[in-house]
C-alpha positions, 0 to 999 in steps of 0.5 A: 700611576702615582696612586696605587691601583686598587680594583675590585670584582663584586659578583652577586651569588645568585647564579653561576659565573657567566662569560660577561662577569668572568671577562669583567673579573679578568679585565680588573685582574689584568689591570691590577697586575699590569700596575702591580696593584691590588685586586679585591674580590667582594661578594655582593650578597644583599639579596638574601632571598636569591643569594646562595652559598653554593653560588659563591663557591661556584663563582670562586671555583670559576675564577680559580679555574681561570687562574685568577687570584685575589689579594683581598677577599673571601678566604684570603681576608685583608685589611678592608673586610668583611668582603661579604656585603651581608656582613657589612651592615654596621658600615651601611648603618653608620653611612645612613645615620650620617646622611640622615643627620646631615639632612641628605636623606628623607623618609618616603612613605609612598606605597606601591600603588601610589608609585604605580599611579604616579608613573601612569600619570606621568606617562599619560602626560608624556613627562619623565618618569620618576619620583616626584619628591612628594615626601621631600617636605615632610616635617620631622613630626609627621615623619615620626608620627607615620613611623610610630603608626607602623607605616613602611618607608624607604629612605631616598637621597635628596637629589640636588637640583640643576647640577651637572653629573659628569665624568671622563670615562676611560673607555667611553670619554666624557659623559654628562647628565644633569641631576634633574634627569635622575630620580631621588634614589632609594637608599634603604629599602622598606626591609631595611636593606641598603640598595645596590647603588648605596652599598657599592659606593660605601664598599668602594670608598671603604675599600679604597677602590681607585678604578671601577671597571665594569660593563657598559650596562652600568653606565646608567648607575654611574650618575647615581653613584656619583651623587652618593659619592658627593653626599658622602664627601668622598673622591670619585674613582676612575670609571671604565665601562667596557663593551658588552659581549655579543653573540654573532647576531650582535644581540647581547650574549644569551643561552641561545648563543650557546653556554653562558656559564664558565663551568659549562666551558670547563665541562665542554673540555676547554682549557682554562688558559686558552679560555682566559686568553680568548676572553682577554681578546673580547674588547681588548687588543694587544699592541700587535694586533696579529698576535692572538696567543698570549701567555699570562705574563704577556697579558700582564705586560700588555694590558691597559685600558686605552686598548679597550674597544668602545664597541661590542665584542663578538663571542665566537665559539668557533674562534674559541675552539680554534684557540683551544686547539692551538693551545693543545698543540703547544703542550708537550705530550707529558703536559697534555696527559696531565690535562687529559687525565681527568677525562681519560679516567671517565673511560671504562677500562682506563688505564687498560694496563698502559703504563705511564710512558705508553699513556704519554705517547697516547697523549702525543698521538692526539695532540694535533687531533684534539680541539677540546679535551672532552673529545678524548672520551670518544676518540681514544676509548678503544685503547683501554677496552678491546673492540667487540664490534667493528665498523660496518663499512670497514667490514665491507672493505675487509670483505673485498680484500680476498682471503682477509682471514688467512692474511691476518693469521700469516701476519700474526705469525710475523708479529709474534716473531718480531724482535722489536715491537716499535713504530719503525720496525713495525712499519718495515715488517708490515711493508715487507709482509705486504710485498711478500704476499703480493698485497697492497700495503694499505689493505694490510694496514686497514685490516690491522687498524679495524682489528685493533680499534674496531674503527677505520680512522685512528692515529698512525697505525704503527704508533698505536701498535707501539702504545698498545704493545705486543700482547694487546695487539696480538690478542686483538688481532687474533679475535678479529681474525676469527670473525673477519671476512674470509 
């Protein structure tokens, strides 16, 4: 592109970062990185009653968890700050004074009761419900008298009549409205704060935003904002309205479809790279549609807006979980351990005397089994604390193996004398022992697995034994031999 790309993500700190907002931020970030442009983060905190610093932090933390970074914004600064709307009042005031001076705004003293009666009358007459402009013609003396009398007012944009408001949306095509379909937009509320539509236009002009990429639920705001661009004499950015994220029932994504906050997916044990990859595919596709696993650099290289769908994107938790499992499989055991460590640290008894090489092996044992990181909490807890109870069905099966206690005690003698406590030699030892005893190999394996873990299902027995080491294995099997069925 001939003009340097500048895009922005502008969340409101009235809640956590949700999936839809995260996808919007991601699309802006990928677009900026594809064209080596600038990604701006701006916090739209003019809703003073609902905005909270804790939510600002949560939003920034959520973006960082996804691996997104910004070139301008909170905590990094930039030439077009401040990047909090609450700190930009002087900019809004200057634009308001200019528009007032040019006669493009007017004072509206209509009360809430007056406006409600107006809407009710219009509904009964079955005409478009919008402000009827009754305060447009107030002369300056009347305005000053009413202000002096303490009447509250808002400032409205003097909407032009019979004008087309059109733009070529990058993802939706040509969209057209007439100015007569629109309202006389409120620019300044009765408390003196600028409205969303006004503040966002002033900010985007000041920050030289070239492309506004946002959800299609903002389409209705765009003609209003175009009128404000015109009133301020500023060129329009390119607009791209991306499809909404839907649940499997094709209704707009909500809590009834599962978690909607990004932080919840972090708590549920999803990998940020996998989550970012999945989000990128919600409403966008690479050139090769068969490719689903894409690295950050591959997304940078591939991402363009012409590949964004115009249809709603379905959020499928099962597909996300599959993708997460695919990412886990691709990690080396050492990398996986680093990602699992915060979860492992929550397990009572961790690290249970296991050294770093043993922990790396443990991570490798679960690489093909885990779908999310939090599953390790219940899958591997027994590695760090010896079992004191044993699976009931496992005990029933053990009872059917005649002389199980004596069998285990004789195996313990062989294990104590084993010259090498590694996977291959351990398997050979147990096989030869079962053959010498005239027992099924599977029965001996079952007794060992139950005694070591308290469970009937674990990763491969001999890999487990190698991780636990000789001393732990002997102690656990000795304890089980004392209580197992005879």
